LUMDODO-702899 format. One line per field, with one value per residue (C-alpha): residue number from 1; residue in one letter; x, y negated, z negated. Coordinates in steps of 0.05 Angstrom, whole numbers, padded with zeros to 5 digits, always signed. Layout:
kolke	(NUM,...)
migu	(A,...)
east	(X,...)
north	(Y,...)
up	(Z,...)
REM end
This chain:
kolke	(1,2,3,4,5,6,7,8,9,10,11,12,13,14,15,16,17,18,19,20,21,22,23,24,25,26,27,28,29,30,31,32,33,34,35,36,37,38,39,40,41,42,43,44,45,46,47,48,49,50,51,52,53,54,55,56,57,58,59,60,61,62,63,64,65,66,67,68,69,70,71,72,73,74,75,76,77,78,79,80,81,82,83,84,85,86,87,88,89,90,91,92,93,94,95,96,97,98,99,100,101,102,103,104,105,106,107,108,109,110,111,112,113,114,115,116,117,118,119,120,121,122,123,124,125,126,127,128,129,130,131,132,133,134,135,136,137,138,139,140,141,142,143,144,145,146,147,148,149,150,151,152,153,154,155,156,157,158,159,160,161,162,163,164,165,166,167,168,169,170,171,172,173,174,175,176,177,178,179,180,181,182,183,184,185,186,187,188,189,190,191,192,193,194,195,196,197,198,199,200,201,202,203,204,205,206,207,208,209,210,211,212,213,214,215,216,217,218,219,220,221,222,223,224,225,226,227,228,229,230,231,232,233,234,235,236,237,238,239,240,241,242,243,244,245,246,247,248,249,250,251,252,253,254,255,256,257,258,259,260,261,262,263,264,265,266,267,268,269,270,271,272,273,274,275,276,277,278,279,280,281,282,283,284,285,286,287,288,289,290,291,292,293,294,295,296,297,298,299,300,301,302,303,304,305,306,307,308,309,310,311,312,313,314,315,316,317,318,319,320,321,322,323,324,325,326,327,328,329,330,331,332,333,334,335,336,337,338,339,340,341,342,343,344,345,346,347,348,349,350,351,352,353,354,355,356,357,358,359,360,361,362,363,364,365,366,367,368,369,370,371,372,373,374,375,376,377,378,379,380,381,382,383,384,385,386,387,388,389,390,391,392,393,394,395,396,397,398,399,400,401,402,403,404,405,406,407,408,409,410,411,412,413,414,415,416,417,418,419,420,421,422,423,424,425,426,427,428,429,430,431,432,433,434,435,436,437,438,439,440,441,442,443,444,445,446,447,448,449,450,451,452,453,454,455,456,457,458,459,460,461,462,463,464,465,466,467,468,469,470,471,472,473,474,475,476,477,478,479,480,481,482,483,484,485,486,487,488,489,490,491,492,493,494,495,496,497,498,499,500,501,502,503,504,505,506,507,508,509,510,511,512,513,514,515,516,517,518,519,520,521,522,523,524,525,526,527,528,529,530,531,532,533,534,535,536,537,538,539,540,541,542,543,544,545,546,547,548,549,550,551,552,553,554,555,556,557,558,559,560,561,562,563,564,565,566,567,568,569,570,571,572,573,574,575,576,577,578,579,580,581,582,583,584,585,586,587,588,589,590,591,592,593,594,595,596,597,598,599,600,601,602,603,604,605,606,607,608,609,610,611,612,613,614,615,616,617,618,619,620,621,622,623,624,625,626,627,628,629,630,631,632)
migu	(M,P,D,S,K,Y,D,A,K,N,I,K,V,M,K,G,L,E,A,V,R,K,R,P,S,M,Y,I,G,G,T,S,E,R,G,L,H,H,L,V,Y,E,V,V,D,N,S,I,D,E,A,L,A,G,Y,C,D,Q,I,K,V,T,I,T,K,A,G,E,V,E,V,D,D,N,G,R,G,I,P,V,D,M,H,E,E,L,K,M,P,A,V,Q,V,V,M,T,V,L,H,A,G,G,K,F,D,S,N,S,Y,K,V,S,G,G,L,H,G,V,G,V,S,V,V,V,A,L,S,E,Y,L,E,V,R,I,H,K,D,G,Q,I,Y,Y,Q,R,Y,E,R,S,H,A,V,T,G,L,E,I,Q,G,P,T,N,R,R,G,T,V,I,K,F,K,P,D,D,T,I,F,E,T,V,E,F,S,F,D,Y,L,T,T,R,L,R,E,L,A,F,L,N,R,G,L,R,I,I,L,K,D,E,R,T,D,R,M,H,D,F,K,Y,D,G,G,I,R,E,F,V,E,F,L,N,Q,N,K,K,P,M,G,S,N,P,I,H,V,S,Q,T,K,D,G,L,D,L,D,L,A,L,Q,Y,N,E,G,Y,Q,E,N,I,F,S,F,A,N,N,I,N,T,T,D,G,G,T,H,L,S,G,F,K,T,G,L,T,R,A,V,N,T,Y,I,K,N,A,D,L,L,K,N,E,K,V,S,P,G,G,E,D,I,R,E,G,L,T,A,V,V,S,V,K,I,S,N,P,Q,F,E,G,Q,T,K,T,K,L,Q,N,S,E,V,E,G,F,V,N,S,V,V,Y,E,K,L,M,T,Y,F,E,E,H,P,A,E,A,K,S,I,T,M,K,S,I,L,A,A,R,S,R,E,A,A,R,K,A,R,E,L,T,R,R,K,S,V,L,E,S,G,S,L,P,G,K,L,A,D,C,T,I,T,D,P,A,L,T,E,L,F,L,V,E,G,D,S,A,G,G,S,A,K,Q,G,R,D,R,A,Y,Q,A,I,L,P,L,W,G,K,M,L,N,T,E,K,A,R,V,D,K,V,L,N,N,D,K,I,S,P,I,I,L,A,I,G,A,G,I,G,Q,D,F,D,I,T,K,I,R,Y,G,N,I,I,I,M,A,D,A,D,V,D,G,A,H,I,S,T,L,L,L,T,F,F,Y,R,Y,M,K,P,L,I,E,N,G,N,V,Y,I,A,K,P,P,L,F,L,V,R,K,N,K,Q,K,L,Y,V,F,S,E,E,G,R,D,A,A,I,K,E,L,G,E,K,G,V,Y,V,Q,R,Y,K,G,L,G,E,M,N,P,E,Q,L,W,E,T,T,M,N,P,E,T,R,T,M,V,S,V,K,M,D,D,A,I,E,A,D,R,I,F,T,I,L,M,G,E,E,V,E,P,R,R,E,F,I,Q,A,N,A,K,F,V,K,N,L,D,I)
east	(-00571,-00610,-00581,-00539,-00527,-00550,-00545,-00584,-00639,-00655,-00669,-00742,-00766,-00840,-00871,-00924,-00964,-00944,-00902,-00960,-01003,-00945,-00930,-00992,-00967,-00911,-00962,-01023,-00997,-01032,-01089,-01134,-01192,-01144,-01112,-01179,-01200,-01132,-01155,-01213,-01165,-01118,-01172,-01202,-01133,-01130,-01195,-01168,-01106,-01154,-01190,-01119,-01105,-01170,-01208,-01255,-01305,-01346,-01330,-01383,-01362,-01412,-01413,-01455,-01500,-01452,-01394,-01360,-01338,-01350,-01311,-01339,-01308,-01320,-01246,-01213,-01215,-01157,-01121,-01146,-01097,-01041,-00978,-00923,-00870,-00912,-00964,-01026,-01077,-01053,-01108,-01081,-01010,-01038,-01078,-01027,-00957,-00926,-00892,-00932,-00978,-00986,-00956,-00885,-00905,-00902,-00947,-01003,-01002,-00967,-00988,-01004,-01011,-00994,-00921,-00898,-00946,-00968,-01037,-01090,-01048,-01045,-01119,-01121,-01072,-01113,-01182,-01222,-01242,-01240,-01279,-01263,-01307,-01278,-01323,-01279,-01284,-01357,-01348,-01351,-01288,-01293,-01241,-01244,-01188,-01185,-01132,-01078,-01094,-01134,-01186,-01219,-01189,-01209,-01281,-01324,-01393,-01428,-01434,-01433,-01444,-01402,-01330,-01294,-01272,-01314,-01277,-01313,-01277,-01289,-01229,-01201,-01223,-01166,-01119,-01158,-01180,-01245,-01276,-01334,-01327,-01344,-01387,-01361,-01288,-01296,-01338,-01277,-01227,-01275,-01298,-01226,-01210,-01272,-01245,-01175,-01202,-01245,-01307,-01296,-01364,-01352,-01413,-01412,-01470,-01483,-01532,-01534,-01565,-01584,-01541,-01508,-01464,-01454,-01393,-01374,-01337,-01331,-01294,-01239,-01197,-01223,-01287,-01244,-01217,-01286,-01307,-01252,-01269,-01344,-01349,-01300,-01303,-01263,-01228,-01246,-01302,-01266,-01206,-01143,-01130,-01062,-01051,-00990,-00963,-00890,-00848,-00895,-00905,-00975,-00988,-01059,-01064,-01121,-01116,-01159,-01149,-01199,-01206,-01180,-01111,-01098,-01057,-01088,-01047,-01061,-01014,-01023,-00979,-01015,-01076,-01039,-01044,-00973,-00985,-00909,-00906,-00846,-00816,-00882,-00903,-00838,-00840,-00907,-00887,-00827,-00864,-00918,-00873,-00831,-00894,-00923,-00858,-00844,-00913,-00903,-00835,-00861,-00920,-00876,-00921,-00868,-00842,-00868,-00862,-00809,-00818,-00827,-00869,-00840,-00869,-00909,-00938,-00957,-00993,-01037,-01110,-01089,-01127,-01095,-01092,-01029,-01036,-00982,-00983,-00918,-00897,-00844,-00853,-00803,-00835,-00807,-00825,-00887,-00933,-00917,-00924,-00872,-00853,-00779,-00772,-00723,-00745,-00816,-00792,-00762,-00822,-00877,-00837,-00829,-00901,-00932,-00890,-00905,-00979,-00988,-00952,-00997,-01058,-01036,-01026,-01096,-01131,-01099,-01154,-01148,-01072,-01072,-01119,-01071,-01009,-01038,-01060,-00987,-00963,-01012,-00990,-00917,-00936,-00970,-00910,-00866,-00914,-00914,-00835,-00838,-00888,-00844,-00783,-00825,-00848,-00774,-00751,-00809,-00790,-00718,-00739,-00786,-00734,-00772,-00808,-00871,-00938,-00956,-01018,-00981,-00969,-00911,-00891,-00823,-00805,-00776,-00779,-00836,-00848,-00869,-00909,-00976,-01006,-01079,-01114,-01167,-01233,-01239,-01199,-01243,-01232,-01158,-01151,-01181,-01135,-01074,-01090,-01110,-01057,-00992,-00942,-00886,-00913,-00978,-00978,-01040,-01055,-01124,-01160,-01204,-01247,-01268,-01220,-01195,-01225,-01160,-01198,-01209,-01141,-01072,-01011,-00995,-01062,-01054,-00988,-01012,-01073,-01071,-01111,-01071,-00999,-00999,-01012,-00958,-00906,-00926,-00918,-00854,-00847,-00871,-00927,-00945,-00886,-00838,-00871,-00821,-00853,-00786,-00785,-00854,-00846,-00908,-00919,-00995,-01038,-01107,-01163,-01209,-01274,-01345,-01392,-01439,-01445,-01392,-01343,-01354,-01345,-01278,-01255,-01272,-01233,-01171,-01174,-01181,-01118,-01082,-01101,-01085,-01021,-00994,-01017,-00963,-00992,-01056,-01022,-00974,-01030,-01008,-01077,-01131,-01200,-01214,-01281,-01305,-01366,-01437,-01463,-01442,-01484,-01473,-01502,-01466,-01396,-01405,-01399,-01401,-01383,-01419,-01418,-01489,-01562,-01563,-01503,-01537,-01599,-01556,-01516,-01579,-01604,-01536,-01534,-01608,-01659,-01671,-01624,-01584,-01560,-01550,-01505,-01504,-01440,-01456,-01384,-01311,-01312,-01365,-01312,-01266,-01193,-01198,-01257,-01225,-01162,-01204,-01249,-01212,-01137,-01115,-01088,-01113,-01185,-01197,-01229,-01198,-01213,-01155,-01157,-01135,-01131,-01138,-01162,-01134,-01185,-01246,-01214,-01203,-01275,-01303,-01261,-01281,-01356,-01351,-01306,-01310,-01347,-01408,-01467,-01511,-01463,-01454,-01529,-01536,-01478,-01504,-01574,-01547,-01503,-01547,-01575,-01506,-01496,-01507,-01510,-01493,-01517,-01550)
north	(-00045,+00018,+00086,+00099,+00177,+00216,+00291,+00356,+00333,+00279,+00330,+00346,+00410,+00409,+00478,+00504,+00446,+00393,+00356,+00350,+00317,+00271,+00249,+00262,+00214,+00257,+00311,+00276,+00206,+00169,+00167,+00120,+00141,+00168,+00214,+00237,+00260,+00292,+00345,+00367,+00370,+00415,+00463,+00463,+00470,+00539,+00556,+00528,+00574,+00633,+00610,+00601,+00672,+00696,+00714,+00654,+00619,+00579,+00530,+00495,+00434,+00408,+00346,+00366,+00322,+00329,+00297,+00363,+00390,+00460,+00493,+00557,+00597,+00667,+00686,+00749,+00722,+00704,+00769,+00792,+00851,+00845,+00811,+00859,+00809,+00759,+00808,+00768,+00772,+00746,+00690,+00663,+00659,+00621,+00575,+00560,+00568,+00517,+00543,+00607,+00632,+00670,+00618,+00644,+00713,+00711,+00774,+00738,+00673,+00664,+00590,+00548,+00477,+00490,+00510,+00491,+00531,+00471,+00453,+00487,+00492,+00416,+00411,+00458,+00414,+00347,+00374,+00370,+00442,+00487,+00550,+00604,+00657,+00709,+00756,+00814,+00891,+00889,+00853,+00778,+00758,+00695,+00654,+00584,+00534,+00469,+00416,+00466,+00526,+00587,+00590,+00656,+00720,+00747,+00771,+00815,+00782,+00834,+00862,+00824,+00838,+00784,+00761,+00696,+00646,+00593,+00538,+00486,+00432,+00366,+00316,+00292,+00222,+00210,+00210,+00183,+00110,+00134,+00205,+00186,+00225,+00188,+00227,+00182,+00192,+00268,+00266,+00236,+00291,+00349,+00328,+00322,+00391,+00422,+00389,+00417,+00486,+00503,+00543,+00534,+00514,+00462,+00441,+00379,+00367,+00314,+00335,+00266,+00236,+00299,+00275,+00332,+00344,+00406,+00406,+00458,+00439,+00495,+00447,+00431,+00373,+00360,+00338,+00302,+00255,+00243,+00227,+00176,+00145,+00148,+00069,+00052,+00057,+00121,+00129,+00197,+00240,+00289,+00289,+00324,+00386,+00420,+00484,+00529,+00582,+00606,+00640,+00628,+00555,+00533,+00467,+00440,+00371,+00329,+00258,+00207,+00137,+00081,+00010,-00022,-00042,-00004,+00058,+00111,+00175,+00222,+00279,+00339,+00398,+00459,+00413,+00362,+00292,+00271,+00195,+00183,+00225,+00270,+00314,+00336,+00265,+00243,+00302,+00283,+00212,+00230,+00281,+00233,+00178,+00224,+00250,+00183,+00152,+00211,+00205,+00130,+00144,+00198,+00155,+00094,+00049,+00002,-00024,-00092,-00094,-00131,-00088,-00013,+00014,+00035,+00085,+00026,+00005,+00081,+00090,+00027,+00047,+00118,+00162,+00227,+00282,+00325,+00388,+00440,+00501,+00531,+00585,+00550,+00474,+00428,+00363,+00302,+00308,+00337,+00285,+00318,+00255,+00271,+00336,+00349,+00417,+00400,+00456,+00426,+00363,+00399,+00448,+00394,+00349,+00400,+00431,+00361,+00342,+00406,+00406,+00332,+00337,+00393,+00356,+00291,+00332,+00362,+00297,+00242,+00190,+00194,+00196,+00133,+00098,+00117,+00095,+00029,+00015,+00028,-00020,-00076,-00065,-00074,-00142,-00163,-00142,-00186,-00243,-00235,-00233,-00301,-00327,-00308,-00342,-00402,-00402,-00394,-00455,-00495,-00481,-00504,-00568,-00583,-00570,-00518,-00454,-00465,-00490,-00564,-00552,-00504,-00533,-00490,-00471,-00486,-00416,-00372,-00302,-00265,-00226,-00288,-00327,-00323,-00355,-00375,-00375,-00422,-00433,-00506,-00569,-00595,-00534,-00532,-00603,-00586,-00522,-00563,-00613,-00560,-00506,-00493,-00519,-00475,-00410,-00422,-00440,-00463,-00453,-00483,-00448,-00484,-00473,-00403,-00347,-00298,-00228,-00190,-00125,-00146,-00178,-00158,-00179,-00236,-00271,-00262,-00295,-00353,-00367,-00433,-00400,-00340,-00362,-00408,-00348,-00305,-00362,-00374,-00300,-00296,-00223,-00213,-00174,-00107,-00059,-00112,-00129,-00121,-00123,-00137,-00205,-00231,-00300,-00287,-00224,-00238,-00259,-00285,-00294,-00352,-00363,-00385,-00335,-00339,-00306,-00349,-00338,-00261,-00264,-00302,-00253,-00195,-00226,-00235,-00168,-00140,-00180,-00153,-00082,-00082,-00123,-00126,-00060,-00050,-00111,-00072,-00005,-00038,-00074,-00144,-00169,-00198,-00232,-00288,-00287,-00355,-00365,-00375,-00417,-00465,-00461,-00520,-00548,-00609,-00590,-00516,-00486,-00417,-00397,-00335,-00294,-00270,-00286,-00237,-00272,-00340,-00314,-00286,-00351,-00392,-00347,-00349,-00427,-00435,-00452,-00524,-00576,-00526,-00552,-00502,-00517,-00470,-00473,-00468,-00468,-00478,-00552,-00567,-00555,-00608,-00588,-00577,-00528,-00490,-00479,-00459,-00409,-00384,-00396,-00392,-00321,-00326,-00334,-00317,-00254,-00224,-00161,-00120,-00096,-00023,+00031,+00101,+00130,+00105,+00144,+00112,+00044,+00049,+00071,+00011,-00042,-00015,-00016,-00085,-00122,-00078,-00080,-00034,-00070,-00011,+00022,-00046,-00056,+00013,+00000,-00066,-00036,+00024,-00024,-00082,-00055,-00059,-00132,-00179,-00256,-00270,-00340,-00343)
up	(-00682,-00656,-00668,-00607,-00622,-00562,-00570,-00559,-00604,-00553,-00499,-00494,-00462,-00441,-00436,-00389,-00359,-00408,-00359,-00312,-00366,-00385,-00315,-00271,-00218,-00198,-00177,-00153,-00137,-00192,-00238,-00199,-00154,-00102,-00154,-00179,-00111,-00101,-00151,-00104,-00045,-00084,-00097,-00028,+00005,-00030,+00005,+00070,+00066,+00060,+00125,+00160,+00141,+00174,+00109,+00098,+00143,+00094,+00038,-00005,-00047,-00098,-00142,-00200,-00239,-00299,-00259,-00243,-00175,-00155,-00097,-00071,-00016,+00012,+00017,-00013,-00083,-00127,-00151,-00220,-00234,-00286,-00268,-00285,-00305,-00344,-00374,-00359,-00305,-00239,-00237,-00303,-00277,-00216,-00260,-00315,-00287,-00244,-00179,-00182,-00125,-00060,-00016,-00035,-00004,+00072,+00075,+00038,+00078,+00145,+00144,+00086,+00061,-00009,-00010,-00081,-00120,-00163,-00134,-00174,-00238,-00236,-00232,-00293,-00329,-00314,-00326,-00391,-00371,-00312,-00299,-00246,-00222,-00176,-00135,-00120,-00114,-00133,-00200,-00225,-00261,-00306,-00345,-00375,-00386,-00426,-00417,-00387,-00433,-00425,-00478,-00459,-00433,-00364,-00374,-00326,-00321,-00279,-00211,-00143,-00071,-00044,-00046,-00057,-00112,-00147,-00184,-00225,-00264,-00298,-00297,-00363,-00376,-00422,-00364,-00303,-00296,-00269,-00267,-00220,-00154,-00089,-00039,+00016,-00004,-00001,+00064,+00104,+00082,+00087,+00157,+00176,+00151,+00189,+00253,+00242,+00231,+00290,+00270,+00195,+00161,+00102,+00064,+00018,-00031,-00081,-00135,-00165,-00100,-00062,-00003,+00038,+00099,+00135,+00181,+00233,+00298,+00350,+00391,+00339,+00346,+00417,+00379,+00331,+00383,+00411,+00337,+00332,+00400,+00392,+00383,+00434,+00510,+00530,+00596,+00626,+00609,+00560,+00518,+00544,+00504,+00497,+00457,+00452,+00407,+00406,+00353,+00296,+00314,+00335,+00370,+00377,+00410,+00437,+00466,+00501,+00523,+00512,+00543,+00477,+00459,+00394,+00386,+00340,+00331,+00271,+00256,+00215,+00193,+00163,+00156,+00113,+00139,+00150,+00147,+00155,+00219,+00226,+00280,+00308,+00321,+00350,+00398,+00420,+00432,+00472,+00512,+00530,+00552,+00594,+00629,+00646,+00666,+00710,+00744,+00755,+00787,+00833,+00852,+00865,+00822,+00801,+00866,+00856,+00779,+00739,+00676,+00667,+00612,+00544,+00494,+00458,+00525,+00542,+00479,+00485,+00477,+00460,+00407,+00392,+00340,+00334,+00293,+00282,+00241,+00219,+00173,+00137,+00139,+00107,+00079,+00052,-00022,-00058,-00024,+00041,+00084,+00132,+00169,+00177,+00214,+00271,+00315,+00319,+00356,+00416,+00420,+00418,+00468,+00521,+00514,+00519,+00578,+00617,+00603,+00618,+00682,+00704,+00681,+00720,+00783,+00775,+00756,+00800,+00787,+00712,+00715,+00755,+00706,+00649,+00685,+00707,+00636,+00615,+00668,+00647,+00577,+00596,+00630,+00568,+00526,+00570,+00564,+00489,+00489,+00528,+00475,+00417,+00450,+00464,+00391,+00365,+00412,+00387,+00316,+00327,+00363,+00306,+00251,+00218,+00234,+00188,+00213,+00203,+00161,+00113,+00042,+00018,-00048,-00083,-00103,-00048,-00080,-00046,-00109,-00143,-00089,-00058,+00004,+00006,+00074,+00061,+00105,+00125,+00118,+00061,+00018,+00040,+00014,-00055,-00058,-00043,-00100,-00149,-00139,-00176,-00124,-00155,-00127,-00089,-00016,+00021,+00097,+00117,+00174,+00223,+00285,+00315,+00294,+00351,+00346,+00351,+00361,+00432,+00446,+00472,+00431,+00480,+00468,+00392,+00393,+00434,+00393,+00358,+00299,+00290,+00305,+00244,+00200,+00236,+00224,+00151,+00134,+00174,+00186,+00258,+00283,+00313,+00323,+00303,+00236,+00180,+00112,+00078,+00113,+00083,+00051,+00003,-00041,-00042,+00019,-00008,+00036,+00008,+00046,+00029,+00001,+00063,+00130,+00163,+00107,+00109,+00185,+00179,+00124,+00170,+00228,+00184,+00158,+00227,+00248,+00185,+00197,+00272,+00273,+00199,+00175,+00122,+00085,+00071,+00060,+00010,-00027,-00009,+00015,-00030,-00021,-00068,-00103,-00118,-00166,-00136,-00197,-00250,-00311,-00359,-00421,-00452,-00454,-00449,-00378,-00350,-00278,-00254,-00190,-00185,-00195,-00253,-00283,-00274,-00312,-00368,-00372,-00379,-00433,-00470,-00469,-00485,-00431,-00448,-00424,-00381,-00313,-00259,-00193,-00135,-00094,-00022,-00004,-00031,-00007,-00059,-00115,-00135,-00144,-00218,-00210,-00151,-00193,-00256,-00220,-00161,-00164,-00234,-00246,-00320,-00299,-00225,-00197,-00134,-00093,-00074,-00004,+00000,+00056,+00028,+00093,+00161,+00199,+00163,+00166,+00241,+00249,+00211,+00242,+00313,+00293,+00263,+00315,+00376,+00442,+00424,+00396,+00374,+00327,+00294,+00285,+00255,+00206,+00184,+00174,+00135,+00090,+00081,+00015,-00016,+00000,-00058,-00064,+00008,+00025,+00090)
REM end
């Protein structure tokens, strides 16, 4: 029996930054690619805070050939004088002491994204090394840190005629799953920050590839909305811009409708992307709904209508960016995904309502277009409600709510089950025979799949290719989707490795992103990766996924007497082969579909499946070089 004694000796106290190295996920959300890039954002956010305070107008971020990241700003420079209480230079306090920084002093920063004072010290803790150079008062001050500890004193390296802070760090490869920075990953966030901070110049350079971006947007979030709508068909010539400051609270808002059916609202508080919304977002939605419904009532536009638009109808086809800056924001947790300040909601609500009512009065043609779109959306919602009711009645009459072609599994616990969406009846038949019936369900897909990017919810519900998927997953769609009700924990798209298969996969991913987004956000969606070749010699066989793998397999088995089969599609595999290569958890390869950036995801789905042809052609031409082994 283990020793059950539990006393003071069992209580461990981690000093300095040891806690960060022991539990990095608490501070940066994980040690994957996402957590790695979070380090960069923590450093950049300090420079952004200097810009918000009015002392910095340029930030340069460089990925070096050695795999480091350097962030160089022209702000005031981190203080270098001695900290009276801790008896060390102020910069060393900032770098090595948690919950220390200028954000706690209202005289230093009126508005700040970093409020807990843990940002850059976390970077120090999780880096193999970090070097800081501070250009201040005519001198260059330098200090080096390794894995949370200062390894040099604060040194003066010489004179300078500029000011600012330069931080260069290399992440610790004993902590992170990968230490290779992505230029594209950083591009999205830095572009976003440039939009949110009108007139701030942010330069991103990758010395490994000589790629570079130079972002500076004098139009601020108005240009942000134009960027988000660039591959859509906007309604009205320019975004509507609303700006108001009162009692230390600053609201900056831009919105524009497009002819599509998707709602895209992005909210920020002190430059932080509040992905779970909060009081600023709810205030915006309420103010918008009030304004549109008031205009509809005043214009008597519902006299022949049986339904009136709700908030969801009014936001159909809306692209908006809501940004607030506040001196004392209250966030939900260190990840800061939701703003909680109660005073923000009423302020945003009233400002949005008043400004939009004025705008509608001054722009009656655009106001009518927006309101009529809302009314059409309400009609569609009512049609969708009737479609749901019809589906439920059919389900009752047919003594079961599952689609006829679904081969269900026997286990009912979603945590243990998976649903394969299989291209074609032939492959579906093989999958049904080859599967493990206990936990694997099979739903064959046939015919032309609906492009849900171009369809309202009522058409989606009534589509005979999509409705079986909705019924099988069992959690509803759109605003009604409830991820706690899903019948399968893993949704696996299994399509041929050819152009048609890639198209079907993209159509399904578009549907999941637009109407079941939590599935992607929660990591429930996968793409199966069937092999392209079987290389066999006598009883030896190797399944490979590329032409390079085929050549290596031939060499491994010996070139004489080797038989090579190329699979043109899933239907060419017998049930045993399909199980062995693509369905068996012990041997299969799958791609996890993740969404780390909602803005970029929306842009790509709009390009691939939207109305505009030219952006799609440009995207395909730019990315064709990255496609491998696609059978045309």
